[in-house]
VEXMARZA-662763 format. One record per residue (C-alpha): x, y, z; residue in one letter; residue number from 0. Coordinates in nm, 2 decimals. Layout:
X_Y_Z_A_NUM
...
***
This chain:
0.63_12.99_-11.61_X_0
0.88_12.86_-11.37_X_1
1.01_12.49_-11.34_X_2
0.86_12.47_-11.04_X_3
0.46_12.60_-11.14_X_4
0.56_12.38_-11.47_X_5
0.58_12.07_-11.23_X_6
0.30_12.19_-10.96_X_7
0.08_12.18_-11.31_X_8
0.17_11.86_-11.41_X_9
0.17_11.70_-11.09_X_10
-0.22_11.84_-11.06_X_11
-0.26_11.61_-11.39_X_12
-0.16_11.29_-11.23_X_13
-0.28_11.35_-10.95_X_14
-0.65_11.37_-11.16_X_15
-0.56_11.12_-11.34_X_16
-0.46_10.83_-11.05_X_17
-0.81_10.87_-10.92_X_18
-0.91_10.66_-11.24_X_19
-0.79_10.28_-11.10_X_20
-0.55_10.09_-11.25_X_21
-0.40_9.72_-11.26_X_22
-0.10_9.57_-11.41_X_23
-0.06_9.47_-11.76_X_24
0.11_9.12_-11.92_X_25
0.28_9.07_-12.21_X_26
0.52_9.24_-12.40_X_27
0.37_9.60_-12.64_X_28
0.77_9.58_-12.78_X_29
0.63_9.42_-13.14_X_30
0.26_9.51_-13.17_X_31
0.22_9.79_-12.97_X_32
-0.09_9.63_-12.78_X_33
-0.19_9.61_-12.47_X_34
-0.31_9.25_-12.31_X_35
-0.27_9.18_-11.95_X_36
-0.15_8.91_-11.77_X_37
-0.42_8.62_-11.63_X_38
-0.44_8.53_-11.26_X_39
-0.33_8.18_-11.39_X_40
-0.05_8.31_-11.53_X_41
0.04_8.54_-11.22_X_42
0.00_8.22_-11.02_X_43
0.22_7.99_-11.25_X_44
0.51_8.28_-11.34_X_45
0.79_8.06_-11.27_X_46
1.11_8.16_-10.97_X_47
1.39_7.97_-10.92_X_48
1.54_8.17_-10.56_X_49
1.29_7.94_-10.35_X_50
1.45_7.62_-10.46_X_51
1.73_7.68_-10.69_X_52
1.56_7.56_-10.97_X_53
1.24_7.68_-11.18_X_54
0.91_7.64_-11.03_X_55
0.55_7.80_-10.98_X_56
0.44_8.10_-10.75_X_57
0.24_7.86_-10.66_X_58
0.45_7.55_-10.61_X_59
0.70_7.75_-10.40_X_60
0.65_7.67_-10.00_X_61
0.77_8.01_-9.86_X_62
0.67_8.36_-9.89_X_63
0.75_8.46_-10.23_X_64
0.69_8.76_-10.45_X_65
0.78_8.85_-10.81_X_66
0.84_9.19_-10.93_X_67
0.77_9.14_-11.33_X_68
0.96_9.34_-11.56_X_69
0.58_9.44_-11.65_X_70
0.52_9.63_-11.27_X_71
0.88_9.80_-11.34_X_72
0.79_9.96_-11.64_X_73
0.44_10.01_-11.56_X_74
0.56_10.23_-11.22_X_75
0.79_10.43_-11.37_X_76
1.08_10.33_-11.14_X_77
1.44_10.39_-11.27_X_78
1.62_10.27_-10.95_X_79
1.63_9.95_-10.80_X_80
1.46_10.09_-10.48_X_81
1.18_10.18_-10.64_X_82
1.11_9.90_-10.80_X_83
1.14_9.71_-10.47_X_84
0.84_9.92_-10.30_X_85
0.64_9.72_-10.55_X_86
0.71_9.39_-10.29_X_87
0.47_9.44_-10.01_X_88
0.68_9.20_-9.83_X_89
0.99_9.44_-9.76_X_90
1.00_9.76_-9.56_X_91
1.14_10.01_-9.82_X_92
1.22_10.39_-9.71_X_93
1.42_10.63_-9.89_X_94
1.70_10.77_-9.70_X_95
1.82_11.07_-9.91_X_96
1.85_11.14_-10.31_X_97
2.04_10.81_-10.34_X_98
2.05_10.65_-9.98_X_99
1.75_10.40_-9.94_X_100
1.75_10.17_-9.68_X_101
1.54_9.81_-9.73_X_102
1.46_9.50_-9.52_X_103
1.26_9.19_-9.48_X_104
1.10_9.16_-9.12_X_105
1.26_9.40_-8.95_X_106
1.58_9.55_-8.79_X_107
1.59_9.80_-9.12_X_108
1.84_10.02_-8.93_X_109
2.11_10.18_-9.11_X_110
2.36_9.88_-9.10_X_111
2.05_9.63_-9.20_X_112
2.29_9.37_-9.25_X_113
1.97_9.02_-9.26_X_114
1.88_9.02_-9.61_X_115
2.09_8.83_-9.90_X_116
2.05_9.03_-10.23_X_117
2.17_8.90_-10.59_X_118
2.15_8.97_-10.93_X_119
2.10_8.69_-11.10_X_120
2.26_8.47_-10.81_X_121
2.58_8.73_-10.80_X_122
2.62_8.82_-10.40_X_123
2.59_9.17_-10.37_X_124
2.67_9.26_-10.00_X_125
2.94_9.41_-9.89_X_126
3.13_9.25_-9.61_X_127
3.23_9.56_-9.45_X_128
2.88_9.57_-9.26_X_129
2.72_9.27_-9.40_X_130
2.45_9.48_-9.56_X_131
2.38_9.64_-9.92_X_132
2.56_10.04_-10.11_X_133
2.22_10.05_-10.26_X_134
2.33_10.35_-10.50_X_135
2.62_10.11_-10.59_X_136
2.36_9.82_-10.76_X_137
2.21_9.95_-11.11_X_138
2.10_9.82_-11.44_X_139
1.95_9.91_-11.69_X_140
1.56_9.85_-11.57_X_141
1.43_9.74_-11.99_X_142
1.68_9.48_-11.92_X_143
1.54_9.32_-11.58_X_144
1.32_9.01_-11.65_X_145
1.22_9.00_-11.28_X_146
1.31_9.05_-10.90_X_147
1.17_8.75_-10.71_X_148
1.13_8.89_-10.34_X_149
1.16_8.61_-10.08_X_150
1.08_8.67_-9.67_X_151
1.22_8.43_-9.43_X_152
1.52_8.28_-9.41_X_153
1.73_8.15_-9.67_X_154
2.03_7.97_-9.53_X_155
1.99_7.61_-9.64_X_156
2.01_7.74_-10.04_X_157
2.21_8.08_-10.05_X_158
2.38_8.06_-9.72_X_159
2.47_8.35_-9.44_X_160
2.30_8.71_-9.47_X_161
2.02_8.50_-9.61_X_162
1.84_8.52_-9.24_X_163
1.52_8.75_-9.32_X_164
1.51_8.74_-9.67_X_165
1.63_8.67_-10.05_X_166
1.61_8.97_-10.31_X_167
1.74_8.79_-10.64_X_168
1.72_9.09_-10.92_X_169
1.71_8.88_-11.22_X_170
1.77_8.99_-11.58_X_171
1.71_8.89_-11.94_X_172
1.85_8.62_-12.21_X_173
2.07_8.86_-12.49_X_174
1.81_8.64_-12.66_X_175
1.53_8.78_-12.55_X_176
1.68_9.21_-12.62_X_177
1.74_9.17_-12.97_X_178
1.75_9.52_-13.13_X_179
1.79_9.84_-13.04_X_180
1.59_9.99_-12.78_X_181
1.65_10.36_-12.68_X_182
1.51_10.59_-12.38_X_183
1.56_10.97_-12.26_X_184
1.40_11.14_-12.04_X_185
1.40_11.36_-11.71_X_186
1.22_11.66_-11.54_X_187
1.25_11.73_-11.13_X_188
1.35_11.33_-11.03_X_189
1.57_11.24_-11.18_X_190
1.69_11.58_-11.36_X_191
1.83_11.40_-11.69_X_192
1.80_10.98_-11.79_X_193
1.92_10.83_-12.09_X_194
1.99_10.48_-12.19_X_195
2.06_10.24_-12.47_X_196
2.09_9.90_-12.60_X_197
2.14_9.70_-12.94_X_198
2.12_9.35_-12.88_X_199
2.22_9.10_-13.23_X_200
2.32_8.76_-13.33_X_201
2.71_8.63_-13.38_X_202
2.59_8.22_-13.50_X_203
2.23_8.07_-13.49_X_204
2.27_7.94_-13.16_X_205
2.50_8.26_-13.04_X_206
2.33_8.60_-12.92_X_207
2.41_8.91_-12.73_X_208
2.34_9.29_-12.63_X_209
2.55_9.60_-12.49_X_210
2.44_9.89_-12.30_X_211
2.47_10.18_-12.14_X_212
2.28_10.44_-11.93_X_213
2.37_10.75_-11.74_X_214
2.11_10.95_-11.48_X_215
2.15_11.30_-11.30_X_216
1.94_11.36_-11.01_X_217
1.88_11.71_-10.82_X_218
1.95_11.68_-10.41_X_219
1.66_11.62_-10.17_X_220
1.57_11.88_-9.93_X_221
1.62_11.96_-9.56_X_222
1.33_12.09_-9.38_X_223
1.44_12.44_-9.35_X_224
1.39_12.46_-9.74_X_225
1.78_12.46_-9.81_X_226
1.93_12.15_-10.06_X_227
2.12_11.83_-9.84_X_228
2.39_11.88_-10.14_X_229
2.32_11.46_-10.17_X_230
2.24_11.48_-10.55_X_231
2.40_11.24_-10.73_X_232
2.48_11.08_-11.08_X_233
2.51_10.73_-11.20_X_234
2.70_10.62_-11.56_X_235
2.69_10.23_-11.63_X_236
2.75_10.00_-11.90_X_237
2.76_9.62_-11.98_X_238
2.74_9.35_-12.22_X_239
2.56_9.01_-12.25_X_240
2.68_8.66_-12.43_X_241
2.43_8.32_-12.42_X_242
2.48_8.03_-12.62_X_243
2.25_7.73_-12.71_X_244
2.64_7.50_-12.72_X_245
2.37_7.17_-12.80_X_246
2.09_7.05_-12.72_X_247
2.20_7.02_-12.36_X_248
2.39_7.31_-12.33_X_249
2.34_7.69_-12.22_X_250
2.69_7.91_-12.14_X_251
2.65_8.26_-12.07_X_252
2.87_8.57_-11.99_X_253
2.80_8.87_-11.90_X_254
2.94_9.18_-11.74_X_255
2.86_9.53_-11.58_X_256
3.09_9.85_-11.53_X_257
3.04_10.18_-11.36_X_258
3.11_10.52_-11.18_X_259
2.92_10.74_-10.99_X_260
2.94_11.02_-10.76_X_261
2.75_11.12_-10.47_X_262
2.70_11.39_-10.26_X_263
2.68_11.37_-9.93_X_264
2.46_11.60_-9.66_X_265
2.79_11.60_-9.45_X_266
2.98_11.75_-9.71_X_267
3.24_11.68_-9.98_X_268
3.09_11.39_-10.22_X_269
3.17_11.03_-10.26_X_270
3.34_10.84_-10.54_X_271
3.22_10.46_-10.64_X_272
3.31_10.29_-10.91_X_273
3.37_9.90_-11.00_X_274
3.24_9.62_-11.19_X_275
3.22_9.23_-11.26_X_276
3.24_8.93_-11.51_X_277
2.96_8.63_-11.44_X_278
2.98_8.33_-11.63_X_279
2.77_8.03_-11.61_X_280
2.74_7.65_-11.76_X_281
2.42_7.47_-11.76_X_282
2.39_7.12_-11.86_X_283
2.07_6.86_-11.93_X_284
2.16_6.57_-11.83_X_285
1.84_6.41_-11.81_X_286
1.47_6.55_-11.82_X_287
1.53_6.48_-11.45_X_288
1.86_6.55_-11.39_X_289
2.05_6.89_-11.48_X_290
2.38_7.07_-11.32_X_291
2.50_7.37_-11.33_X_292
2.82_7.59_-11.27_X_293
2.89_7.97_-11.22_X_294
3.19_8.18_-11.14_X_295
3.26_8.55_-11.11_X_296
3.46_8.82_-11.07_X_297
3.37_9.11_-10.90_X_298
3.57_9.44_-10.80_X_299
3.46_9.75_-10.60_X_300
3.58_10.13_-10.53_X_301
3.46_10.35_-10.28_X_302
3.61_10.66_-10.16_X_303
3.41_10.85_-9.89_X_304
3.47_11.13_-9.73_X_305
3.48_11.12_-9.32_X_306
3.37_11.42_-9.13_X_307
3.53_11.53_-8.81_X_308
3.49_11.28_-8.54_X_309
3.34_11.50_-8.28_X_310
3.27_11.40_-7.90_X_311
3.08_11.67_-7.80_X_312
3.25_12.02_-7.85_X_313
3.61_11.83_-7.82_X_314
3.70_11.73_-8.16_X_315
3.91_11.43_-8.16_X_316
4.02_11.38_-8.52_X_317
3.96_11.60_-8.86_X_318
3.78_11.49_-9.17_X_319
3.92_11.28_-9.41_X_320
3.86_11.00_-9.71_X_321
3.79_10.64_-9.65_X_322
3.90_10.44_-9.94_X_323
3.82_10.07_-9.96_X_324
3.92_9.81_-10.23_X_325
3.76_9.53_-10.28_X_326
3.75_9.26_-10.51_X_327
3.58_8.92_-10.49_X_328
3.61_8.55_-10.64_X_329
3.29_8.34_-10.65_X_330
3.23_7.99_-10.75_X_331
2.92_7.77_-10.73_X_332
2.83_7.44_-10.84_X_333
2.49_7.25_-10.80_X_334
2.35_6.94_-10.91_X_335
1.97_6.85_-10.94_X_336
1.81_6.46_-11.02_X_337
1.55_6.30_-10.94_X_338
1.55_5.96_-10.72_X_339
1.30_5.74_-10.78_X_340
0.92_5.84_-10.81_X_341
0.96_6.03_-10.45_X_342
1.28_6.18_-10.42_X_343
1.40_6.52_-10.60_X_344
1.77_6.60_-10.45_X_345
1.92_6.89_-10.49_X_346
2.30_6.95_-10.38_X_347
2.61_7.21_-10.41_X_348
2.92_7.35_-10.29_X_349
3.09_7.68_-10.35_X_350
3.37_7.87_-10.23_X_351
3.41_8.24_-10.21_X_352
3.73_8.44_-10.20_X_353
3.79_8.83_-10.09_X_354
4.06_9.08_-10.07_X_355
3.94_9.40_-9.92_X_356
4.22_9.71_-9.86_X_357
4.16_9.96_-9.68_X_358
4.31_10.34_-9.65_X_359
4.19_10.46_-9.34_X_360
4.06_10.85_-9.30_X_361
4.09_10.97_-8.95_X_362
3.80_10.97_-8.79_X_363
3.70_10.59_-8.90_X_364
3.89_10.32_-9.03_X_365
3.96_9.94_-9.01_X_366
4.24_9.74_-8.83_X_367
4.36_9.50_-9.01_X_368
4.34_9.73_-9.31_X_369
4.40_9.45_-9.57_X_370
4.22_9.14_-9.48_X_371
4.16_8.84_-9.72_X_372
3.89_8.60_-9.61_X_373
3.78_8.24_-9.73_X_374
3.46_8.10_-9.75_X_375
3.41_7.72_-9.80_X_376
3.05_7.63_-9.86_X_377
2.84_7.28_-9.91_X_378
2.48_7.25_-9.96_X_379
2.18_6.92_-9.97_X_380
1.79_6.94_-9.99_X_381
1.53_6.65_-10.10_X_382
1.24_6.67_-10.20_X_383
1.02_6.38_-10.05_X_384
0.67_6.32_-10.17_X_385
0.48_6.16_-9.92_X_386
0.14_6.14_-10.09_X_387
0.01_6.28_-10.38_X_388
-0.08_6.66_-10.25_X_389
0.19_6.62_-9.99_X_390
0.54_6.70_-10.01_X_391
0.85_6.74_-9.71_X_392
1.19_6.89_-9.80_X_393
1.44_6.86_-9.58_X_394
1.80_7.01_-9.62_X_395
2.06_7.19_-9.47_X_396
2.38_7.43_-9.54_X_397
2.74_7.40_-9.39_X_398
2.95_7.75_-9.41_X_399
3.32_7.78_-9.31_X_400
3.43_8.14_-9.26_X_401
3.76_8.28_-9.12_X_402
3.57_8.44_-8.86_X_403
3.36_8.18_-8.63_X_404
3.46_7.90_-8.82_X_405
3.19_7.61_-8.90_X_406
2.77_7.70_-8.94_X_407
2.50_7.49_-9.01_X_408
2.15_7.61_-9.13_X_409
1.87_7.34_-9.16_X_410
1.59_7.36_-9.32_X_411
1.21_7.19_-9.30_X_412
0.94_7.25_-9.47_X_413
0.62_7.12_-9.59_X_414
0.37_7.14_-9.85_X_415
-0.03_7.01_-9.89_X_416
-0.15_7.13_-10.21_X_417
-0.53_7.20_-10.16_X_418
-0.64_7.18_-10.48_X_419
-0.46_7.25_-10.86_X_420
-0.47_7.63_-10.75_X_421
-0.45_7.64_-10.37_X_422
-0.20_7.52_-10.16_X_423
-0.10_7.55_-9.77_X_424
0.32_7.53_-9.61_X_425
0.51_7.57_-9.33_X_426
0.86_7.56_-9.24_X_427
1.12_7.55_-8.97_X_428
1.47_7.72_-9.05_X_429
1.73_7.81_-8.90_X_430
1.94_8.09_-9.01_X_431
2.23_8.28_-8.95_X_432
2.45_8.65_-8.99_X_433
2.81_8.64_-9.00_X_434
3.06_8.90_-8.87_X_435
3.09_9.17_-9.08_X_436
3.45_9.39_-9.09_X_437
3.25_9.63_-8.90_X_438
3.17_9.38_-8.61_X_439
3.51_9.25_-8.58_X_440
3.76_9.56_-8.72_X_441
3.59_9.89_-8.67_X_442
3.87_10.13_-8.53_X_443
3.70_10.49_-8.45_X_444
3.85_10.75_-8.45_X_445
4.19_10.60_-8.59_X_446
4.49_10.85_-8.49_X_447
4.33_11.04_-8.18_X_448
4.47_10.90_-7.87_X_449
4.15_10.80_-7.75_X_450
3.96_10.57_-7.92_X_451
3.58_10.57_-7.85_X_452
3.41_10.26_-8.04_X_453
3.58_9.95_-8.15_X_454
3.50_9.59_-8.33_X_455
3.55_9.29_-8.09_X_456
3.74_8.95_-8.23_X_457
3.50_8.75_-7.96_X_458
3.18_8.92_-8.15_X_459
3.03_8.62_-8.27_X_460
2.73_8.50_-8.52_X_461
2.42_8.58_-8.46_X_462
2.10_8.34_-8.53_X_463
1.78_8.28_-8.63_X_464
1.52_8.02_-8.55_X_465
1.19_8.07_-8.75_X_466
0.80_7.95_-8.79_X_467
0.61_7.99_-9.06_X_468
0.26_7.88_-9.20_X_469
0.12_8.08_-9.52_X_470
-0.12_8.01_-9.77_X_471
-0.16_8.08_-10.17_X_472
-0.44_8.01_-10.43_X_473
-0.69_8.16_-10.64_X_474
-1.02_8.21_-10.44_X_475
-1.21_8.27_-10.76_X_476
-1.23_8.31_-11.13_X_477
-1.10_8.68_-11.06_X_478
-0.93_8.66_-10.72_X_479
-0.61_8.54_-10.54_X_480
-0.48_8.60_-10.28_X_481
-0.18_8.44_-10.02_X_482
-0.12_8.48_-9.65_X_483
0.21_8.44_-9.45_X_484
0.26_8.42_-9.06_X_485
0.60_8.39_-8.94_X_486
0.79_8.36_-8.55_X_487
1.14_8.45_-8.57_X_488
1.34_8.39_-8.21_X_489
1.70_8.56_-8.26_X_490
1.94_8.48_-8.01_X_491
2.36_8.70_-8.01_X_492
2.20_8.96_-8.18_X_493
2.43_9.28_-8.20_X_494
2.50_9.51_-7.89_X_495
2.71_9.84_-7.82_X_496
2.87_9.72_-7.45_X_497
3.12_9.91_-7.30_X_498
3.47_9.78_-7.09_X_499
3.43_9.76_-6.71_X_500
3.66_9.98_-6.60_X_501
3.75_10.30_-6.84_X_502
3.38_10.27_-7.02_X_503
3.53_10.36_-7.34_X_504
3.62_10.22_-7.60_X_505
3.35_10.07_-7.66_X_506
3.27_9.75_-7.82_X_507
3.01_9.56_-8.02_X_508
2.92_9.24_-7.85_X_509
2.61_8.99_-7.89_X_510
2.48_9.08_-7.63_X_511
2.07_9.11_-7.73_X_512
1.81_8.86_-7.82_X_513
1.43_8.86_-7.85_X_514
1.17_8.77_-8.10_X_515
0.92_8.89_-8.41_X_516
0.59_8.82_-8.55_X_517
0.41_8.89_-8.80_X_518
0.20_8.83_-9.13_X_519
0.22_8.97_-9.43_X_520
-0.08_8.98_-9.74_X_521
-0.15_8.97_-10.07_X_522
-0.42_8.98_-10.32_X_523
-0.49_9.01_-10.68_X_524
-0.83_9.12_-10.80_X_525
-0.90_9.13_-11.16_X_526
-1.18_9.38_-11.18_X_527
-1.30_9.38_-11.54_X_528
-1.11_9.30_-11.84_X_529
-0.94_9.55_-11.86_X_530
-0.89_9.63_-11.53_X_531
-0.71_9.52_-11.23_X_532
-0.59_9.61_-10.91_X_533
-0.31_9.48_-10.62_X_534
-0.33_9.53_-10.24_X_535
-0.12_9.40_-9.99_X_536
-0.05_9.43_-9.59_X_537
0.24_9.38_-9.35_X_538
0.23_9.34_-8.99_X_539
0.56_9.36_-8.77_X_540
0.63_9.28_-8.42_X_541
0.90_9.32_-8.29_X_542
1.10_9.26_-7.91_X_543
1.43_9.30_-7.90_X_544
1.61_9.28_-7.53_X_545
1.90_9.32_-7.34_X_546
1.98_8.93_-7.23_X_547
2.00_8.95_-6.86_X_548
2.31_8.99_-6.67_X_549
2.42_9.17_-6.99_X_550
2.46_9.56_-7.12_X_551
2.34_9.75_-7.44_X_552
2.41_10.12_-7.46_X_553
2.07_10.18_-7.61_X_554
1.87_9.94_-7.43_X_555
1.85_9.73_-7.74_X_556
1.67_10.00_-7.94_X_557
1.98_10.00_-8.20_X_558
1.88_9.74_-8.43_X_559
1.51_9.84_-8.50_X_560
1.40_10.08_-8.72_X_561
1.04_9.99_-8.88_X_562
0.72_10.04_-8.95_X_563
0.43_9.82_-8.72_X_564
0.24_9.86_-9.03_X_565
0.26_9.92_-9.38_X_566
-0.02_9.87_-9.67_X_567
-0.01_9.97_-10.06_X_568
-0.28_9.97_-10.30_X_569
-0.19_9.97_-10.70_X_570
-0.42_9.99_-10.98_X_571
-0.39_10.00_-11.36_X_572
-0.60_10.04_-11.66_X_573
-0.56_9.98_-12.04_X_574
-0.77_10.27_-12.19_X_575
-0.86_10.32_-12.56_X_576
-0.61_10.45_-12.82_X_577
-0.35_10.20_-12.63_X_578
-0.34_10.46_-12.30_X_579
-0.24_10.36_-11.97_X_580
-0.29_10.50_-11.64_X_581
-0.13_10.31_-11.30_X_582
-0.11_10.44_-10.95_X_583
-0.01_10.36_-10.58_X_584
-0.08_10.44_-10.33_X_585
0.06_10.33_-9.94_X_586
0.07_10.41_-9.60_X_587
0.33_10.40_-9.39_X_588
0.31_10.34_-8.98_X_589
0.55_10.55_-8.74_X_590
0.89_10.44_-8.73_X_591
1.07_10.49_-8.46_X_592
1.43_10.56_-8.47_X_593
1.75_10.55_-8.29_X_594
1.98_10.71_-8.42_X_595
2.02_11.00_-8.23_X_596
2.05_11.08_-7.84_X_597
1.68_10.98_-7.76_X_598
1.42_10.80_-7.90_X_599
1.26_10.99_-8.23_X_600
1.00_10.89_-8.46_X_601
0.97_10.94_-8.86_X_602
0.58_11.04_-8.86_X_603
0.35_10.76_-9.04_X_604
0.20_10.89_-9.40_X_605
0.04_10.81_-9.69_X_606
0.22_10.87_-10.04_X_607
0.09_10.81_-10.40_X_608
0.28_10.77_-10.74_X_609
0.13_10.75_-11.11_X_610
0.22_10.70_-11.47_X_611
0.06_10.78_-11.75_X_612
0.19_10.63_-12.08_X_613
0.07_10.61_-12.46_X_614
0.20_10.37_-12.68_X_615
0.23_10.57_-12.95_X_616
0.27_10.32_-13.21_X_617
0.46_9.96_-13.17_X_618
0.81_10.12_-13.17_X_619
0.72_10.46_-12.93_X_620
0.59_10.50_-12.61_X_621
0.60_10.79_-12.46_X_622
0.53_10.85_-12.02_X_623
0.49_11.13_-11.74_X_624
0.56_11.01_-11.40_X_625
0.48_11.17_-11.11_X_626
0.57_11.04_-10.76_X_627
0.51_11.11_-10.40_X_628
0.21_11.33_-10.50_X_629
0.06_11.40_-10.18_X_630
0.32_11.61_-9.99_X_631
0.60_11.87_-10.13_X_632
0.83_11.69_-9.92_X_633
0.82_11.45_-9.62_X_634
1.06_11.18_-9.42_X_635
1.12_10.87_-9.44_X_636
1.34_10.76_-9.26_X_637
1.62_10.94_-8.96_X_638
1.64_11.09_-8.69_X_639
1.43_11.42_-8.66_X_640
1.69_11.70_-8.60_X_641
1.74_12.00_-8.85_X_642
1.94_11.79_-9.06_X_643
1.73_11.52_-9.18_X_644
1.66_11.44_-9.52_X_645
1.31_11.48_-9.67_X_646
1.19_11.36_-9.98_X_647
1.01_11.59_-10.23_X_648
0.75_11.59_-10.47_X_649
0.88_11.48_-10.83_X_650
0.79_11.45_-11.18_X_651
0.95_11.32_-11.51_X_652
0.89_11.25_-11.83_X_653
0.99_10.94_-12.03_X_654
1.00_10.83_-12.42_X_655
1.14_10.53_-12.57_X_656
1.23_10.38_-12.91_X_657
1.20_10.03_-12.99_X_658
1.34_9.87_-13.35_X_659
***
């Protein structure tokens, strides 16, 4: 039997298994092998830190926040962060190719998506090249991810620029939580192969450590004519973590990650990525009502990206060549929270970030200047005022100073009304900014030709949003929880592509667009039976972006958005006898309109199904078979319709995990 035939048999068996509804498992099965479930009360009481920069339950958080737990990730069978983020109903997630993802919140999910702040343990991972995220850089040992907090809506008051439409904070477990040996391995059609191991130990009664390493190899996806586009990739990563409770009042941690990857490109050649980071954090409890923390990190990334020849119709203006980028980031962040009397809880802080970016330009694309040093200073303060036992007012603002636009002020006002111990209503008005990136200011395309076709502009300024939000979250019955968030976002000075009045080219970036978006995000968890629960999510988005009166945009305000109007997700999980788990996730994504070609194009609406069958053989050994995209042999999720648009294939892989 051929490999594809075997894959087809596995897909059929998984599809049959997926007809049995599924749900979230709760507590770890590492030590006992038991398959328990998290109660709905526990789901509402999951602690998050990204909303207020301090621990609070999901119910207490006056924001549209969803938490992807470690157990959610395990039971989904996700092997990459992009796959795991599909579990958040308040995100738009599309796979572009074997290693690329388009991920955003509340719209603007274009190739240069730039309105979502992403952090790993508080370390910002967006690139100043375009204020977005190279998702193929971002990886972690999935077994050690504790949770992923996803906030849709502005978070600039506490987290600063680029937290315009949302925040993703990936939080890993402490070394004390990852003691002993863990190893995993597997493979199939996607990934072709994966392996990883982690060991945690104790250096002293109050000092724990872990080290880990992982490797994954992914094959090509497919073009519409069935050929492979050459976009396969592999990624290796290793790291460590040390945690110490130096005293009854002090917590210290030091951790780092180092990676190397090779990514095939459908335009030819392969990108090379490598880098590493070191993060240190200290927290001191001053009293039961007060604590302070200090975090600092150094992050270095290296990219070699083959850029194809620059063509203007049939005229070749520049030959192909490699773009090199070396970015080093130094960051320090301080915060202090304290209670002032019985009614006020104050949190304030300050930070500084320095980046050193060195680019070696390719003939077709580059940046001027090729070396750029930038400084970012910031300070914030926020006060939570208890107006009444069930009513709170939160007021705060962040002030930042960057080298492009100077000072940016990002205020925030929120209110929360606790209707009952397990129900609350919240509202917010926020202002956030997306500051310029190097593409906006420094891009030159091509770099060696006598004619420049596209370039950045020294006059390019920040983009702004004022967001109005209203939401509810609570436990509607003993077996049902739900949340709904509605919003209206008013955008100003959004990026456009303009022409010079006399010569037309070079085209340049300006701030000529404005408009608004509106939408709603719904999610619900239903404990159907003791061993069976289900999850449902719905996302509605309307976008109205226009060219401002008297201004011009080459793309008629269509180039900054590529988002479905509707999204629906249904997940279920069931714990069967003999320690067997069945999980399935069905999603429907509405038509996606994209302007990345000569005319407006569509990605057709689609249904897809992912499933997982897991068996806890013993307290130490777990086996799983995972099927992804089972409803179609292949389908597109992103990109302009063309013979070169990559389609995502059906895939199946098996995995074995061992814990000691």
